[in-house]
Every structure is written in C-alpha cells, then in structure tokens.
C-alpha positions as CSV (number, residue, x, y, z in Angstrom):
1,M,9.3,18.0,-24.5
2,S,7.2,19.5,-21.6
3,V,6.2,17.4,-18.6
4,R,2.4,17.1,-18.7
5,V,0.9,17.6,-15.3
6,V,-2.6,17.1,-13.8
7,I,-3.3,18.7,-10.3
8,A,-5.8,16.9,-8.0
9,D,-6.8,18.9,-4.9
10,D,-10.2,19.7,-3.4
11,H,-9.1,23.3,-2.5
12,P,-9.5,25.7,-5.4
13,V,-6.8,28.0,-4.0
14,V,-4.3,25.2,-4.0
15,R,-5.3,24.1,-7.5
16,D,-5.2,27.6,-8.9
17,G,-2.0,28.5,-7.1
18,L,-0.2,25.3,-8.3
19,S,-1.5,25.8,-11.9
20,A,-0.2,29.3,-12.0
21,L,3.2,28.3,-10.5
22,L,3.7,25.4,-12.8
23,G,2.3,27.1,-15.9
24,S,5.0,29.8,-15.4
25,R,7.8,27.3,-15.5
26,A,9.5,26.3,-18.7
27,G,9.2,22.6,-19.5
28,I,6.0,22.0,-17.5
29,E,2.5,22.1,-19.0
30,V,-0.7,21.8,-16.8
31,V,-3.1,19.7,-18.9
32,G,-5.9,19.3,-16.3
33,T,-7.1,19.7,-12.8
34,A,-9.4,17.6,-10.5
35,A,-11.3,18.5,-7.4
36,G,-11.9,14.9,-6.2
37,G,-10.5,11.4,-6.3
38,R,-12.8,10.1,-9.0
39,E,-12.0,13.1,-11.2
40,A,-8.3,12.4,-10.6
41,V,-8.7,8.9,-11.9
42,R,-10.6,10.1,-14.9
43,A,-8.1,12.8,-15.6
44,A,-5.2,10.2,-15.4
45,V,-6.9,8.0,-18.0
46,V,-8.3,10.7,-20.3
47,D,-5.6,13.4,-20.1
48,K,-2.6,11.0,-19.9
49,P,-0.3,13.3,-18.0
50,D,3.3,12.4,-17.2
51,V,2.7,13.4,-13.5
52,L,-0.4,13.6,-11.4
53,V,0.0,15.8,-8.3
54,L,-2.3,14.3,-5.7
55,D,-3.7,15.4,-2.3
56,L,-4.6,12.6,0.1
57,Q,-7.8,14.2,1.6
58,M,-10.4,14.5,-1.2
59,P,-14.1,14.0,-1.5
60,D,-15.7,10.9,-3.0
61,L,-12.4,8.9,-3.2
62,D,-9.4,9.7,-1.0
63,G,-6.0,10.1,-2.4
64,V,-4.7,6.6,-1.5
65,A,-7.7,4.9,-3.0
66,A,-7.4,7.1,-6.1
67,A,-3.7,6.3,-6.4
68,R,-4.5,2.5,-6.3
69,E,-7.1,3.0,-9.1
70,I,-4.6,5.1,-11.2
71,T,-1.9,2.5,-10.7
72,R,-4.3,-0.1,-12.1
73,A,-5.9,1.9,-14.9
74,A,-3.0,4.2,-16.0
75,P,0.2,2.7,-14.6
76,E,2.3,4.9,-16.9
77,V,1.2,8.0,-14.9
78,A,3.7,9.0,-12.2
79,M,2.1,10.2,-9.0
80,L,3.4,12.8,-6.6
81,V,1.6,13.2,-3.3
82,L,1.4,16.8,-2.0
83,T,-0.4,16.9,1.3
84,M,-0.5,18.1,4.9
85,F,-0.4,14.6,6.3
86,D,3.1,13.5,7.5
87,D,2.2,10.5,9.6
88,D,3.8,7.1,8.8
89,D,0.5,5.4,7.9
90,S,-0.3,8.0,5.2
91,V,3.2,8.0,3.8
92,F,3.4,4.2,3.5
93,A,-0.2,3.8,2.4
94,A,0.5,6.2,-0.5
95,M,3.8,4.4,-1.4
96,R,2.0,1.0,-1.4
97,A,-0.7,2.5,-3.6
98,G,1.9,3.5,-6.2
99,A,3.0,7.0,-5.4
100,R,6.6,7.8,-6.5
101,G,7.0,10.9,-4.4
102,Y,5.7,12.5,-1.2
103,L,5.9,16.2,-0.3
104,L,4.3,18.2,2.4
105,K,2.3,21.4,1.4
106,G,4.9,23.5,3.2
107,A,7.4,22.6,0.5
108,G,8.9,25.5,-1.5
109,Q,8.0,26.2,-5.1
110,D,11.4,25.1,-6.4
111,E,11.2,21.8,-4.4
112,I,7.7,21.1,-5.9
113,V,9.0,21.7,-9.5
114,R,12.1,19.6,-8.8
115,A,9.9,16.8,-7.5
116,I,7.6,16.8,-10.5
117,E,10.6,16.6,-12.8
118,A,12.2,13.8,-10.8
119,V,9.1,11.5,-10.7
120,A,8.5,12.2,-14.4
121,A,12.0,10.9,-15.0
122,G,11.2,7.7,-13.0
123,E,12.9,8.7,-9.7
124,A,11.4,8.4,-6.2
125,I,11.5,11.6,-4.2
126,F,10.5,12.5,-0.7
127,G,10.5,15.6,1.4
128,P,13.4,15.8,4.0
129,G,11.4,14.5,7.0
130,I,9.6,11.9,5.0
131,A,12.9,10.7,3.4
132,R,14.4,10.0,6.9
133,R,11.5,7.8,7.9
134,V,11.5,5.9,4.6
135,L,15.2,5.2,4.9
136,G,14.7,4.2,8.5
137,L,12.1,1.7,7.5
138,A,14.3,0.3,4.7
139,A,17.2,-0.1,7.3
140,A,15.0,-1.8,9.9
141,P,15.5,-5.6,10.2
142,A,12.7,-7.5,8.4
143,V,10.1,-8.9,10.7
144,P,9.7,-12.6,9.9
145,T,6.2,-13.5,8.8
146,V,4.5,-16.3,10.7
147,P,2.3,-18.5,8.5
148,F,-1.4,-18.5,9.5
149,P,-1.2,-15.8,12.2
150,E,-4.9,-16.4,12.9
151,L,-4.1,-19.7,14.6
152,T,-3.6,-19.8,18.4
153,P,-0.3,-21.3,19.7
154,R,-2.1,-24.5,20.6
155,E,-3.8,-24.7,17.2
156,R,-0.4,-24.3,15.6
157,Q,1.0,-27.2,17.7
158,V,-1.9,-29.3,16.6
159,L,-1.3,-28.4,12.9
160,E,2.4,-29.3,13.3
161,C,1.3,-32.7,14.7
162,L,-1.0,-33.2,11.7
163,T,1.9,-32.6,9.3
164,E,3.7,-35.5,11.1
165,G,0.8,-37.8,10.4
166,L,-0.1,-38.2,14.1
167,T,-3.5,-39.6,15.1
168,T,-5.9,-37.8,17.4
169,A,-4.9,-40.1,20.3
170,A,-1.2,-39.5,19.5
171,I,-1.6,-35.7,19.4
172,G,-3.5,-35.9,22.7
173,G,-0.6,-37.9,24.2
174,R,2.0,-35.5,23.0
175,L,0.3,-32.3,24.0
176,G,-1.4,-33.7,27.2
177,L,-4.9,-33.1,25.8
178,A,-8.1,-35.2,25.9
179,P,-9.1,-36.6,22.5
180,K,-12.2,-34.4,22.4
181,T,-10.1,-31.3,23.0
182,V,-7.8,-32.3,20.1
183,T,-10.8,-32.9,17.9
184,N,-12.1,-29.4,18.8
185,H,-8.7,-27.9,17.9
186,V,-8.5,-29.7,14.6
187,S,-12.0,-28.4,13.7
188,A,-10.9,-24.9,14.6
189,V,-7.8,-25.3,12.4
190,F,-9.9,-26.6,9.5
191,G,-12.2,-23.6,9.8
192,K,-9.4,-21.0,10.0
193,L,-7.5,-22.6,7.1
194,Q,-10.8,-23.1,5.1
195,V,-10.0,-26.8,4.5
196,Q,-12.2,-29.9,4.7
197,S,-9.8,-32.6,5.6
198,R,-6.5,-33.4,7.3
199,A,-4.8,-34.0,3.9
200,E,-5.8,-30.5,2.8
201,A,-4.6,-29.0,6.1
202,V,-1.3,-30.7,5.8
203,E,-0.9,-29.6,2.2
204,R,-1.6,-25.9,3.1
205,A,0.8,-26.2,6.0
206,R,3.6,-27.6,3.9
207,R,3.1,-24.9,1.2
208,A,3.5,-22.3,4.0
209,G,6.7,-23.9,5.2
210,I,5.4,-25.7,8.3
C-alpha cells in the first residue's frame, strides 16, 4: 500500500516541488495540499493521510498550533515538520505538539522520502543536527520540579508551618515575624493557591508533596 501524504506549506514553490518529488516515488501518494494551518487541520481530518508534512511558519494558524489541533482531531495522522527553523524552542514545541519527525528544508530528497516512510511506520526521525540536540536533552539530568513555584521563599516557609498545624503566633515565633506579617503571608499563600482556608491550603500542599 502507498503512504498517503498531505503537504502543508504556504509557499507554492515548496508545495509544488514536494508534490512533484513525492508523486514520482513509488509507494507514496500525495492526496492533498494546504497553504495554511487551518487548511492543514482540515486536510488531516478530511483526507486522512498517513503523513502530514508541515511547515512551522504559516498564515492563520502556525505549524505548532496546527499540530496540536491535528493531534487532538486526527491522532492517527503522523506529522513530519519540514521547516527552516532549527532553534531549540521550535524543535521542542513541535515535538510537544505531536510531531514525530523534524527536518530542515535543506534536507536532500532521499532524506525527506526516508523520513516520510519512517514516521508512517511509527518511528521518530530527526535531521542530524536536530537529533544531536534531542539526544542531548534526553541525556540531561532531570530538573526537579518545585511545587507552587509562584510562592516566594518566605511564603513557602509559612505554608510548611501551616502543614505542621502551627498557629499564627507559633509561625511568627519560628520565623521571627510579627503576627500581622504572618497573616499577610498566609493571605498571599491562599490567593496564589486559590484556597479559602488553612485546611484547604494544607490539603493542596500535602498533595504536592510538601
């Protein structure tokens, strides 16, 4: 069976060139094209391709936003990004949005065809420079996530005291703060955690591992 492909790019020269290239290859069938992000989403849903080749810079809906929509509306469609952008933010935003592959527009014809076949088969594929960065990210030590990063260090101390059941006076004594200052910190914690009481704040803190 042929791999059914939709090409989404706002440049007619790129769309036509890719269509001609892929149409000449055995085992690949171009079933549609799109000139913008919304068209790409519609083509993914209506044409049901195996692979959607997607540029990141497109009118009306950029490629990352379009990829998110396609992941939600047509999760069976494999997406291969083909773009000029090689910065980390673009690469990782596309991956988080559901792209299985990422190539730069300088890629050779055989590399593009191979990438389409790979993502259609369920593989992840990246251009050489992109792959090094993806592997580097995977090898980097995980950064521990801190619960409630919106809290200041002092507010975090107050929240920890609340989880121990300390009164306002006891919190003030431990942290060297006036009772009114403690009350202000508690109010700030409630606002940031969107809770109404100490019990709710303590419950949220415990769920977060504090």
